[in-house]
N, C-alpha and C positions, 0 to 999 in steps of 0.2 A: 548426518552423523547421529542425530537423535534417534532416527529409525534404526540405524545400525546398533546402537546401544540397547534399544528395546529388544531387538531380535537376538542379539548376542547373549544378553543376560538371561533371557527366558530359555534360550536353547541350552545354555550351560546348566541352568537349574534342572531342566528336563533330563539332560544327560546324567546329572548327579542322582536324580530320583530313580531313573530306570536302571539301577544296578550297574552302572558303568564301572569298569575296573579302575577308572581314574576319578572316582566320585569326589574325593577330597580336593583334587586339583581343580575339577570343574566348579565346585562350590566356591573354592577360594578365588578363582579368577572372576567369577560372577560377582562375588562380594567386593573384590578389588575394583572392578569396573564401576559398580554402583557407588562405592565410596569416593572414588576419584572424580566421577562426574559431579557428585554432591559438593565436594570440596572446591573443585574448579568453578562451580556455579556460585559458590559463596565468596570466593576470592575477590571478584570485582567489586563486591559491595564493601569490602574492607579497604580498598585502595581508592583514595580521592581521585575524582575525574577532573580533567582539565576543561574548564568551561570558559569560553572566550568572552561571553557576554550573556545578557538575558533581557527579557522584557515581560510585560504583562499582556497576555493574549486571551482571546475569547473565541469560542466556537458557538455557532448559531444554528439552531434547528427550527426552521419555520413551520415544519409539519404540514407542508402542502404536498399532497400526493400527486403522482404522475398524471392521473386522470383530470385533476382539477387545474394543475399548473399549465397544462397545454390547452385549456379551454380559452375561448375567445374573450371572455369577460374577466380573466384572472389578472390582467396587467396591473391595474391600480391596487388590487388587493395584495399582490406580491410586493409591490413597492412599499406599501404601508407596513406590511409585516416585517420585511427585512430592514427597511429604513428605521422603523421604530426600535427594533431589537438592537440594531447597530448603535443607535444613540444611547440606548440603555446600557450597552456594554461599555461604551466610551465613558459614560458617567461613572461606571464602576471602576474605571482606571485602565481599560484595555487600550493598548497602543497598536496591537496587531489583531485583526478580526477576520476570521475565516468563515466563508459561506459554503454551502454544499454545491455539489455538481449541478450544473445548469439551474442554479437557484433563479437565475434570469433565463427562462427558456426561449431566448430570442437570439437571433444573429445580430451582433453588435455592429457589424459593418453597415454604415449608413444611418445608424440610430444615434444621431448627434445629440438629440435631447436627452436620451437615456444615459449616454456617456457623460454629458454635462451634469446630470443628476447625481451620478456616482462621484464625480469629482467634487461637487459641492458637499456631498455627504462626508467624504473623506476630510475635506478642509474643516467643515463645521465640527467634526468629531476629533480632529487632530489625530487621526488614526490611519494606519495603513490597512487597506482592504485587500483580501484575496477572494475574487469573485468568479463563480462558475457561469459560463455562457457559451454560446456558439460563435464561430468566426469563419468568414470566407476570405481567403487571400486573393491577391491580384490575379491569380491564375484560375480562380473559380473553384478551388478545392476547399471543402468545408471541414472544420475541426470542432471537436468537443474540447474546450479550453478553460484554463484558469488565467485570470488577468490580475495584475498588480496595479492598484490605484493608491497613490500616495498624496499626502497633503501638499507636498512641494512640487512634485513632478506630474501629478494628475494621472491620466490614462494614456498608455502607449501600447498600441496593438502589437508592436514588435516585442514587447516584454510580456511573454505569455508562456504557459506550459500547455502543450497539446497532448491529449490522451494517447498513449502509445499502444495499448492492447485494447482494441475495440471488441465489443460484444457481438459474436456471430448472430445473425438474424434479429439483432436489436439495433445495432448501429451500422451494420453492413450485411449484405447477403453474399456468402461465398459462391463463386461461380454463378453470379446473378442471372446471366443469360440462360444457362442450362437449367437452373432451378425454376426460373420463371416459365420456361417452356414445358418442363416435365411435372413440376409440382407447384402450380401457381399459389395455392394457399400458404405454402411455406415461405415463399418470397414476400408475401404480404404481412408477415409477422413483424417486419421491421417497423419501428416507430417513425422512421423518416422516409421520405420519398426517394432520396438519393443517398448513396453510400458516403459515410464520413471517411476522412483520410487520417491514417494513424500518424502520430507525432514521430519525429526522427531522433530527438535527443532529450536529455534530462531537463533542459529549459529552466535552469536555476534562477531564482529571484534574488537580486542584490539588494540588501536592505542595510540600514544603519547598524543593525545588530549582528549581521552575518548573512551568509547565503542560505536560502530556503529551497529545499527540494520538494517536488510535488508528485503525487500519484492521484489518479482519478478512478475511483470505484474498482473496476475489474483489474486495473493495474496492480492493485495491492496484493494479489495472490501470486504475483511473479517476483520472486526474491531478487532476480537479477536486475530488475528495474530500480529497486531500492538501493542495491549495492552500487550500481552505476552512478546514481545521484550522489551518494556519499563519497565515492571515489572522485567525483567531479568537484567536491568541496561543500556539499550540503551540510550545514551544522544543525539544522532543524528540518523536520519533515512535516508535510501537510498532506492529508488525504481528504478529498472532497468526494462524496459518494451519494448515490441515489439507490437506496434499497427498498423504496416504497412498494415495488412490485411484489415483495415478499411479506408485506404487512408485519406481523409479529411472529413469524415462523422461526424455526431453527436456523434457516438460511441466514437470517439477519445476524444472529449471534455467531454463526460460523465465519461470516465475513469479518466481524469484529476481531475474532481470534486470529485471523490471518494478519491483521494489522499489529496485534500484540507480538506475533512472531517476528514481523519485520522490525519492530522496535528492538527486540532482544538481539536479533542478528546484526543490526547496524549500530546499536548503541546510541540511538537518537530518540529524542522526545517527538511524539507524533500528535499533531492536532487533527483529529478526525471529525469532520462536520458532514452529517448526512441529512437529506431532506426530511425524512420521517424517522430517523434513528437507525442504528444506535450511534450517537455522537459521543466522543470521549477525548480526554487528554491522557495519552499513554506515555508512561515514563520509559527510560531505556531498559529497565529490567522487566518490562512488559506489564507492570501494574497499572490498573485503571484508577484514575484520580478524579474524574469529572464526568461521569457517565450520565447521559440523557437517554432515557429509555425509548423503546420503539413506540411510535404513534403518540409521542408527547411533544409539546411545544416548549422550548426553553433555550436558555443560553447559559454558559458557564465561563467564568473568568478565572484564570490561573497564572501564576508566575512561571515562566518557562525558561530553560537554559539552552544556550547554543553551545554545541560541543565540537571540538576539532580532533578528538581522539579517534583511532581506528580500532575496530574489533578484529579478532583473528579471522572471522568469516568475511569481512569486507576486504581483507588482504588476500586470502587464498581462494575465496569463493567456494565452488564445488570441487576443488581439487581432490578431496578425500573420495568423492564419488567416482571420479575418473580413475583413481588408483585402484579402487575395488573392481571396477570394470576391467582394468588391465590385468588384475590378478585372476579374475574369472576366465579371461581369454587365455591367460598363460597356463592355467591348470591342465587343460587337455594336452598341450604341447609338452609340459613337464612330465605328465604321466606316460606319454608316448616314449619320451627319452629314457625314463626310468625302466619301462618295460623292455626296451631294446637292450639296455645295459645289462639287466638281470638275465635276459635270455642269452646274451652273448657269453655271459660268465657261467652259463649252465644252471642258473638258479630258477626255481619255479616263479613265473611271472605273477605279479600281484593282481 
């Protein structure tokens, strides 16, 4: 719809400038569309939103890049960084603490000592943790996941979110057999030896404050995933990401802007924690409130609200797009009918 407005307003202005016989009409409609969009955008700010609860949350950015965190000697360093920053966030009052994607770049299945460390950390801090790591299920399928660790319930592998949109040639190789046979170097681009399995649902986390929906990195550029999470009851959203491959390039900021769009579309606060940035706490109007820059180490603590309201977009989704497609498909048929009618009546066809 935003794209439609951009194109429509500019097209109408162009028609008005190019000596159109309906110059005044085109300019008036363009101004009307612009003003209506502005007023409708300001309206939600004037209406109090229904917030079902809230808590104090923290986002953590350990600034461990992908080359370092996958090295053999990074284990203890990773635990010290994220353990220390988690305790610091808890001391600042955080009850919910979000870690980045694969902050622990290990498969937690069978890692009982690491799981026990997480449970102890959660109890000592009296804080709920959302932690990124890998997981292999009983059928041998491996996932890129987020796990909920609570002071009371500890760690439960069944309570997790699995990344739904995997990165091609990063987390899986499309048509692996064919690519391996024809273009071996392309198949070797994947950071993992075996393909990961995409998640099947929104995997909401039940907490004392409300339901939390999750997106992992690449997930956040797909609006339908965020919509599905909110429709399933998510009152707060979390994005755990790893943009370290892009260092401090424009791609890092573009990825953040996608998260801001998801916040506006769904009317939810988003806690975005990235390995090397950019991490942020994004409000439902898309505004940035706690940004940690790229290639920086840091954590931010903010009060966050859980919401139960629905935006128009979460209700109708991309219905507007489908209506436009239907209109475009109907135009040739309508023109053909009009042509036939005018020809039958003996008028010159258009």
